[in-house]
ZAVOKOL-806361 format. One line per field, with one value per residue (C-alpha): x negated, y, z; residue number from 1. Coordinates in steps of 0.001 Angstrom, whole numbers, plus 500000, padded with zeros to 6 digits. Layout:
<sites>
xx = [X, ...];
yy = [Y, ...];
zz = [Z, ...];
num = [NUM, ...];
</sites>
This chain:
<sites>
xx = [576833, 580282, 581557, 582867, 579554, 577686, 579998, 579537, 575775, 575313, 577591, 576188, 572545, 573037, 571611, 574243, 574317, 576817, 576193, 573757, 576114, 574925, 573525, 576660, 578926, 577210, 577780, 581454, 581855, 580501, 583222, 585969, 584972, 587164, 590027, 591421, 590862, 587972, 587731, 585698, 586135, 583457, 581741, 581387, 584486, 585327, 588940, 590200, 593766, 595551, 598926, 601718, 605215, 606191, 604482, 606038, 605350, 601702, 599948, 596465, 594183, 591063, 587802, 584716, 581519, 579110, 577266, 575786, 572123, 569711, 568011, 564456, 564546, 560907, 557395, 554867, 551271, 550275, 552441, 555549, 559048, 561830, 565360, 568987, 571845, 574381, 577270, 577667, 574693, 574322, 570822, 570234, 570227, 567580, 564139, 561815, 564225, 562886, 564257, 563845, 563329, 564585, 562083, 561445, 558410, 560190, 561126, 559011, 559290, 559049, 559823, 561536, 559310, 559078, 556823, 556000, 557205, 553582, 553140, 556490, 557132, 559502, 562217, 561718, 562021, 565434, 566877, 568160, 565748, 567555, 567285, 565705, 562650, 562293, 560419, 559848, 556344, 555311, 551708, 550411, 547953, 548825, 551606, 549720, 549796, 553537, 554091, 551798, 553971, 556850, 558738, 560496, 562909, 566415, 565493, 568022, 566993, 568730, 568742, 566946, 568918, 569578, 572837, 572698, 575126, 575394, 577374, 577959, 578857, 581842, 580257, 578151, 575550, 574448, 574266, 576943, 579929, 581571, 582907, 581466, 583835, 586659, 585137, 584882, 588573, 589420, 587574, 588967, 592541, 592147, 590885, 593823, 596291, 594663, 597284, 600167, 603197, 603035, 605923, 603818, 600700, 597711, 594767, 591788, 589417, 585879, 585529, 582358, 581194, 583751, 581182, 580638, 584273, 586388, 585396, 585873, 589367, 590251, 589135, 590180, 593753, 594171, 593584, 595974, 598945, 600022, 603441, 602020, 598536, 596717, 593277, 590991, 588621, 586876, 588044, 586148, 586067, 586120, 585452, 581969, 580674, 581507, 584738, 588172, 591235, 592828, 589876, 589648, 591847, 590672, 588825, 586778, 588748, 592075, 593067, 593274, 594101, 596856, 595840, 598741, 596968, 593720, 592467, 593668, 596676, 599795, 600892, 604217, 606384, 608398, 605197, 603749, 606789, 606588, 603021, 604056, 607016, 604904, 602270, 604969, 606701, 603370, 602175, 599154, 597923, 597903, 596231, 597267, 594956, 594806, 591592, 591450, 587847, 587614, 589436, 589556, 590231, 593897, 593534, 593353, 595306, 598459, 598446, 598257, 600872, 604130, 602783, 601967, 603168, 599894, 598670, 595229, 594383, 591063, 588784, 587533, 583829, 581330, 578558, 579637, 577461, 574357, 571697, 573543, 577268, 579166, 582376, 584131, 585064, 588584, 589426, 588311, 590256, 593431, 593032, 592921, 596102, 597907, 596836, 597834, 601220, 601958, 601066, 603373, 606252, 605765, 608371, 610124, 613058, 610858, 608543, 611485, 612883, 609646, 610682, 614484, 614841, 613272, 615957, 618780, 617416, 617335, 621019];
yy = [068232, 067624, 064472, 062814, 063383, 061941, 058922, 058308, 058719, 056250, 053656, 053882, 053925, 050893, 047653, 044943, 042751, 039901, 037397, 039712, 042400, 042717, 046252, 047746, 045608, 047005, 050549, 049935, 048191, 051332, 053424, 050879, 050560, 053385, 052807, 049402, 045742, 044230, 040622, 038853, 035859, 033183, 034513, 038060, 040056, 042659, 043283, 046267, 046048, 049331, 048996, 051337, 051593, 048145, 044761, 044229, 044650, 043652, 045928, 045078, 047574, 045866, 047147, 045052, 046009, 044076, 045593, 043941, 043004, 040120, 037285, 035965, 032766, 031954, 033340, 032753, 031821, 035250, 036990, 037994, 037481, 035928, 036686, 035597, 038088, 038553, 040082, 041309, 043189, 044689, 043769, 047163, 049032, 046961, 047593, 050005, 050353, 050289, 047666, 046808, 043239, 042583, 040174, 038734, 041039, 044182, 045928, 045403, 047771, 046507, 047491, 045486, 044723, 042727, 042371, 045966, 047214, 047746, 043964, 043095, 042418, 044644, 042011, 041718, 045478, 045469, 043015, 043674, 042302, 039587, 039208, 035798, 037445, 040054, 039937, 042070, 043418, 044371, 045089, 041658, 039513, 036076, 034017, 034065, 037864, 037890, 035348, 037234, 040300, 038240, 037508, 034143, 032418, 033457, 036988, 039624, 042341, 045719, 048572, 051687, 054914, 057767, 059647, 062974, 065908, 067235, 069629, 072408, 070086, 068619, 065302, 062658, 060270, 057042, 053267, 050932, 053271, 050001, 049547, 051670, 054401, 051990, 051333, 055080, 055353, 052750, 054738, 058111, 056793, 055179, 058521, 060319, 057901, 058159, 059199, 058907, 056625, 054711, 052198, 049049, 047285, 048136, 045841, 047489, 044874, 045287, 042084, 040114, 038600, 040183, 040569, 036806, 035707, 037634, 035161, 037371, 038347, 034661, 033906, 037092, 037020, 033677, 035417, 038291, 036768, 040179, 041220, 043730, 044639, 047587, 047124, 050157, 050190, 052203, 052310, 052817, 056428, 056403, 060113, 059554, 059484, 056344, 055423, 056279, 056833, 053564, 051662, 053580, 056653, 057455, 060740, 062164, 064876, 063456, 062031, 058500, 055532, 052924, 049674, 048336, 045124, 043241, 039805, 038156, 040178, 041967, 044234, 043933, 046225, 047674, 048501, 049986, 052238, 053199, 054412, 056376, 057970, 058789, 060501, 062530, 063542, 064560, 066436, 064144, 063616, 059907, 058131, 054653, 052121, 048497, 046473, 043398, 042465, 042424, 041752, 042750, 041344, 041584, 038325, 035960, 038186, 038386, 034574, 033946, 031385, 032201, 035519, 039007, 042195, 043836, 046883, 048339, 052010, 053262, 056304, 057134, 056304, 056603, 054045, 051295, 048180, 050297, 051739, 055082, 055900, 059196, 060151, 063485, 064734, 065853, 062344, 060854, 063390, 062851, 059081, 059508, 061600, 059062, 055952, 057536, 058605, 055142, 053426, 055804, 054726, 050981, 050288, 046941, 047765, 049150, 046138, 043725, 045510, 044850, 041218, 041473, 040567, 037164, 036428, 037343, 034960, 032079, 032413];
zz = [073491, 074993, 076713, 073537, 071771, 074758, 074718, 070997, 071328, 074167, 072602, 069066, 070157, 072438, 071064, 070762, 067676, 067478, 070267, 072076, 073367, 076996, 076743, 075251, 077439, 080547, 079290, 078627, 081979, 083642, 082000, 082710, 086381, 087633, 085205, 086073, 086889, 084910, 083768, 081086, 078844, 078596, 075473, 076745, 075777, 078416, 079508, 081510, 082834, 083605, 085256, 084264, 085738, 084411, 084191, 080753, 077943, 077927, 075432, 074196, 072460, 071112, 069645, 068953, 070726, 068508, 065560, 062508, 062809, 062402, 064248, 064064, 061995, 061272, 061803, 059035, 059785, 058423, 061028, 059073, 060431, 058373, 059545, 059424, 059126, 061905, 060013, 056463, 055026, 051585, 050381, 048720, 052062, 053839, 052360, 054212, 057157, 060697, 063058, 066728, 067942, 071477, 073059, 076504, 076768, 075625, 072408, 069281, 066316, 062755, 059187, 056466, 053513, 050306, 047282, 046193, 042798, 041658, 041629, 040069, 036411, 034436, 034796, 038561, 039036, 037331, 039871, 043371, 045967, 047938, 051710, 051337, 049748, 052521, 055810, 058887, 059411, 062974, 061982, 062991, 061007, 062397, 063910, 067200, 067344, 066754, 069504, 071870, 071302, 072724, 069500, 069434, 067104, 068142, 069220, 068067, 065622, 065698, 063152, 064408, 064100, 066489, 066970, 065127, 065069, 061530, 059278, 061755, 064628, 062750, 061690, 063386, 061952, 063619, 063394, 064779, 064428, 063297, 065892, 068696, 067485, 068326, 071742, 072367, 071453, 074114, 076773, 075684, 075635, 079057, 080379, 078751, 080377, 083799, 086320, 083843, 084081, 080805, 080457, 080128, 081320, 079167, 078423, 076724, 075327, 074036, 072039, 071293, 068001, 065673, 062899, 062740, 062704, 065243, 067943, 071010, 069909, 069634, 073193, 075011, 073698, 075477, 078819, 078113, 076258, 074925, 073701, 071211, 069945, 068402, 066877, 067226, 064251, 061569, 057979, 054743, 053561, 049767, 049259, 047815, 044213, 042249, 044070, 042687, 044900, 043816, 045293, 048566, 049110, 052637, 053220, 056065, 057822, 056665, 060034, 061447, 059229, 059381, 057701, 055633, 054660, 055114, 054105, 057337, 058460, 057293, 060163, 061925, 059795, 062668, 064569, 061380, 061038, 064721, 064168, 061063, 062865, 065926, 063802, 062043, 065291, 066852, 063722, 063407, 059830, 059000, 056110, 054922, 053298, 052179, 052534, 050309, 051064, 054840, 058101, 061766, 065227, 064289, 062349, 065341, 067730, 065602, 065270, 069022, 070119, 068289, 067028, 068337, 066596, 065605, 063729, 062946, 063514, 062194, 062024, 058500, 058211, 055389, 054818, 057235, 057398, 056852, 059151, 059217, 059051, 059212, 061044, 061574, 065024, 064122, 062889, 066198, 068280, 066240, 066586, 070378, 070210, 068025, 069913, 073228, 071876, 070470, 073758, 075640, 073372, 073846, 076509, 076940, 074648, 071881, 071883, 071910, 068852, 066944, 066524, 066816, 063131, 063910, 066488, 064088, 061467, 063950, 064834];
num = [1, 2, 3, 4, 5, 6, 7, 8, 9, 10, 11, 12, 13, 14, 15, 16, 17, 18, 19, 20, 21, 22, 23, 24, 25, 26, 27, 28, 29, 30, 31, 32, 33, 34, 35, 36, 37, 38, 39, 40, 41, 42, 43, 44, 45, 46, 47, 48, 49, 50, 51, 52, 53, 54, 55, 56, 57, 58, 59, 60, 61, 62, 63, 64, 65, 66, 67, 68, 69, 70, 71, 72, 73, 74, 75, 76, 77, 78, 79, 80, 81, 82, 83, 84, 85, 86, 87, 88, 89, 90, 91, 92, 93, 94, 95, 96, 97, 98, 99, 100, 101, 102, 103, 104, 105, 106, 107, 108, 109, 110, 111, 112, 113, 114, 115, 116, 117, 118, 119, 120, 121, 122, 123, 124, 125, 126, 127, 128, 129, 130, 131, 132, 133, 134, 135, 136, 137, 138, 139, 140, 141, 142, 143, 144, 145, 146, 147, 148, 149, 150, 151, 152, 153, 154, 155, 156, 157, 158, 159, 160, 161, 162, 163, 164, 165, 166, 167, 168, 169, 170, 171, 172, 173, 174, 175, 176, 177, 178, 179, 180, 181, 182, 183, 184, 185, 186, 187, 188, 189, 190, 191, 192, 193, 194, 195, 196, 197, 198, 199, 200, 201, 202, 203, 204, 205, 206, 207, 208, 209, 210, 211, 212, 213, 214, 215, 216, 217, 218, 219, 220, 221, 222, 223, 224, 225, 226, 227, 228, 229, 230, 231, 232, 233, 234, 235, 236, 237, 238, 239, 240, 241, 242, 243, 244, 245, 246, 247, 248, 249, 250, 251, 252, 253, 254, 255, 256, 257, 258, 259, 260, 261, 262, 263, 264, 265, 266, 267, 268, 269, 270, 271, 272, 273, 274, 275, 276, 277, 278, 279, 280, 281, 282, 283, 284, 285, 286, 287, 288, 289, 290, 291, 292, 293, 294, 295, 296, 297, 298, 299, 300, 301, 302, 303, 304, 305, 306, 307, 308, 309, 310, 311, 312, 313, 314, 315, 316, 317, 318, 319, 320, 321, 322, 323, 324, 325, 326, 327, 328, 329, 330, 331, 332, 333, 334, 335, 336, 337, 338, 339, 340, 341, 342, 343, 344, 345, 346, 347, 348, 349, 350, 351, 352, 353, 354, 355, 356, 357, 358, 359, 360, 361, 362, 363];
</sites>
């Protein structure tokens, strides 16, 4: 297992659902420690400032550290745990999955259950089981037993999945690649830029609570006031049965992804073209996608003050928002190459040109 695999393993296996990111934040802080000046906003987003040869422009690269998960909502008198979702879950992927409840007395393992098919009518078996009819079973027989185990309302619940190398060492399987892959990109790019004279000041931000409304991006951008922003994310790989290219053209192994549109942001077109040209000049394969049904931290960041030129770069990922997702190593490595190359091109003149058309219109 090489250093990138170790990094992806520790970040993806860390427990850090939205609002409860301490474990993963501590890991990222450990990596940032030797790379720059570390600050934090008041809801837990972590900021690492790396000075280049110029104070301006201020370049922010953001990735969210939180993963989707759950929270204890209610404990029945029979000892079953009802839960609320933290982030977007697809009901079909939940039943029979193991989860871990982080309690004041330690970790408690449970499994998601519901009324078994043997006891359902023919009509019931045809329907998708909804989350509201599910529960978490920790093997208890009473509310008292659950409470004695340390479980309380408000405790976070995390999917259980271990990092696994698959397909001849070319692909990786784990939970939370959305967006621990993006966080790993931040760290890898900072390492790549260590000791180099990049023409800007770089702020790498591991944001909190993206999965519940991009909250950490909204607060951390206030501390940075960037001139330009790049969002480090995953993107949906559509190379699976049942999806046609028009719906999702992105493929594993096809290289990093430039997001041309999402539900909360249209990228700055000059910055978009800079990314495309950089990929071409560096012989890095680049895929382009449009996501109509989701958004990223770019939403609040690009609306900061009078506006921030922003673009989203992603790593193709299968099965996001599930207990297990898949990425390919070559896509990650090429994303590191591309993100590094773009940052090295963001000097003061280049960033000013990203919005020069606005100035000409105002004259």
